[in-house]
Wavefront OBJ file of the C-alpha trace (Angstrom):
o trace
v 0.008 -0.068 -0.161
v 0.989 3.566 -0.589
v 0.051 6.864 1.251
v -0.943 9.997 -0.292
v -1.952 13.118 1.195
v -4.493 15.472 -0.649
v -5.443 19.042 0.132
v -8.748 20.559 -1.138
v -9.850 24.176 -1.038
v -13.754 24.469 -1.290
v -15.705 27.794 -1.838
v -18.789 29.102 -3.213
v -19.478 32.321 -4.935
v -23.034 32.103 -3.823
v -23.073 31.238 -0.173
v -20.976 30.212 2.905
v -20.545 26.527 2.761
v -22.051 24.689 5.744
v -20.253 21.619 7.400
v -22.974 19.580 5.649
v -22.192 20.899 2.330
v -18.410 20.298 2.822
v -19.048 16.835 4.198
v -21.268 15.774 0.976
v -18.631 17.047 -1.058
v -15.711 15.294 0.551
v -17.951 11.942 0.465
v -18.393 12.477 -3.285
v -14.630 12.969 -3.660
v -13.731 9.991 -1.655
v -16.272 7.956 -3.678
v -14.783 8.975 -6.990
v -11.306 8.327 -5.859
v -12.130 4.753 -4.659
v -13.958 3.992 -7.892
v -11.196 5.345 -10.104
v -8.198 3.902 -8.140
v -9.379 1.622 -5.384
v -8.175 4.404 -2.881
v -9.544 4.381 0.611
v -9.489 6.473 3.731
v -6.985 4.963 6.328
v -8.524 3.904 9.515
l 1 2 3 4 5 6 7 8 9 10 11 12 13 14 15 16 17 18 19 20 21 22 23 24 25 26 27 28 29 30 31 32 33 34 35 36 37 38 39 40 41 42 43
């Protein structure tokens, strides 16, 4: 296994993002990375 660290900046021109907005986007990113590469969050 290999370890990789990613950093994301999230923002919106329309509103302040809530914790729920950010959590939903992070889940979508993790799901896409897992599907594309098999990557998973270390426990």
